[in-house]
N, C-alpha and C positions, 0 to 999 in steps of 0.2 A: 094302748094302740103304740103310743111312742116308744115304748121299750122293744117292741117287735121290730120296728123299723131301725133302731139302733143296732140289735142282736143280728140281724140279717146279714150284712156285710162281713161281720164276724165268723159266722156260720160258713159263709161262701169260701172266704180267705182261708180257712181250716181245711174244707173239703180240697181245696185245688193245690195245697202244698203237700201232699201226701205223694209218694211214689206209685207210678202205674204197676198193677198188680203183675202184669206180665212181664215186667223188665227183669232179666237175667241179673242176680247178684254175683259179685267175685267173679265175673267173666271180663275178658277183652276180647271184642269181635274186630276183626279188619276184613275188609274186603280188598281184592286186587285183580287186575286184567293184564294179560299178556297177549301180546299181537306176533304172527310169524307171518312174513311175507314170502310168496311161493311163485315162484316160474311156472307158469303153466304147461305141460307137456302133451296135453290134448286139445283138438280142436273138434267141437260136434255140428254139423252143420244141419238143421232142419228144413226140408225141401218138399217141394210138390210139383207134380206136371199134371197141369188144368187144360182140357180139352172139349170144345162141344161139336157136337155132330149130330145130324138129324137121322142117322142110320146107327144104331146101337152097336151091331157086329162091327161095322166098319171104323166106328170111334175106337173101340176097343181094340180090335187090330192095329190100328195107328199107333195106341197108347202102348201096345207091346213093342212094337220096333222102337218107339222112343226108348223105353227103359232099357232095351237091349243095347242101344247104341250108348246110352248112359254107363251100363255096367262094364262095356269094353273100353270105353274111355277111364274108369276109374282103375280098372285092370292096368291100363298103359301108364297110370300116374304111381302104380305100386301099391294102392289100396286093396287089401285082402278082403276076402268074402265076408270075414266076421265083422268087418267095419262097415258092411254095407247091409241095412237093414229095412225092410219094407214095414211100413208103420200101419197104413190101411188103404183100402181100396173104396172110394164112394163114386157113387152113379146115382144122379139125381134128374129125373124127368123136368123139363122145363116148358110149361104151357103157355101159348100165346092166346089172348082173348080173340075169339072169331069176329067180335064184334069191331075190332081195331080196324084202322085203315090199311095197315099191313097185311092183314089176313083177308081183305075184302074179296069177295067171290066165292070164298070156301065155306062149306058148311060144316066143316069139322075143324075145331082148333089145329094148328100147327103144332108139332112137339119136337123138341131137342133134347138132348142129352147131354149133361154135363158130367164128364168123367174126371176124377181126381185121383192121381195115385201119389200117396207123399211116402218120403222114406228119411232115412236119416244115414250121414256120412261121419264116420269118427277117422279123424287124422292124427297120426302119431307124431307128427310134426306141424305143430300149429302154426309155422310161419308160411306154411303151404297154402294155408287157407283161401288167400285172396286169388291166386292164381287159378286154385281147384274150382272155386266158386264161379268165377268167371268162366271157365271153361264147360262147367255144366250149364251154364245159362247159355251157352252157345250150342249146347247138345240137346237142348229142348225143354230146360226147367224154366218155368216162367213163374214160379212163387218161392220165396225165400221165407221162411216161418220165422227162423232166427239162429243166430250163431254164438255159441256159447264154448268159453275156455275154462278147462279146469286141469287138476293134477290127479295123476292115477294114484299117487300116494297121500291121500288127504288124512288118511288114517295117521300114518307117520308124522306129519305136520302138527295135526291136532294134539297128538300127545307131548310134541314139543312145546306146543303153547300152553298145555296143561301145566307142565313141569315148571316152565318159566312162571306162570301165574302163583303157582304154590311158593316158589322161592321169594318172588315179589311180595306176598302176604306174610311170609315169617319175617322178612328184613322190615317190612312195615311194622310189624307188631313189635320185633325188638328196638325199633325207634321210637314207637311211642311209649313201651315201656320205661325206657331211659330218659325220655322226656319228662314222663309222671313220675318219674321216682318209684316205680313198683318194680317188682319181680313176677315174670309169669311162669306158670308150673306147665302140666301136661294140656296137650290139645283135648279138649272136651267135645268138637265138633268141628266136621269138615265137610264142606258142601260145594258142588261144581254147579256154577249157574250156567245154562245154555247159553251159546253165543253163535250166530249164524256163522256160515261162511259165504265170504262173499265171491261169487264166482264173476267173471268176465264177459260181457256179451261184447258184440261187434260195436255196437253204438258207443260203448265208453272205454273201449282199451286197447285196441289192437295196433295203434300207429306205431308202437315201439317195442313190440314183441322180439325183435332182433337184437334187443340189448340196450336200446337208448332210453330217455326219458328222464325224469326227476326221482330218485329214489325215494320211497315213503308215501307215493302216491298211486291210487288205483289206476290212473292214466298212464303210468309208466309199465303196464302189462304185467302187474305183481298181483296176485289174489291174496286177500286179507283172510287168515285165518285167525281166529280168535279164540280165548278161553277165560273164564272167570271163576273164582274161588272164593269160599267165605270160611274163616277160622275162627274159632272161638277157643282162647286160652283161659287156664283157671289162674286166678290172681291169688299168689301166695301170700 
């Protein structure tokens, strides 16, 4: 029994000292990330007009008049038709409990209708967003669902980030190889790791879209576009 107890630590040490079976041999693997900061050239406003009416036809007619006024206002601001899109029309009946004090004396529950018309407006000059938004609120919009800033050339900037990440990975591999005293050969594997694009919303960005702010921060009105790559080099 004592012999088994003495041998067990030796067996455990032998099992842990070996290399992992899946570890690549003769390869130098490096990861690198690059970031491009982009000035947005578009602003997208998601908005709604919500009204309540006891008469469905009258409510719908009032909604049509409000939307016509909104479209006229946007045309005056230079917003083209393609940048104004209707998202959805929602009509929901709202029932009141006939036992409630508000409905006292009625045998039939009172009914109202809530009508909602939601739409998006895309501005090709994002610095206009504040004045246009307030103008829309004055012309009947009573719900702001969101404001987002983005670039229409995001693919181009994504490619710039990819190339910068690849160059950074190559430089990193060369540095590590020199420091380790090894020589690298051909690239055996190249992998891109997906990185999100950080768009700006009205809550975190727009105070400095005209050009101010601290460079390098999302609060300065810049979109962050990142790319990450992984390279595996053969060690000669």
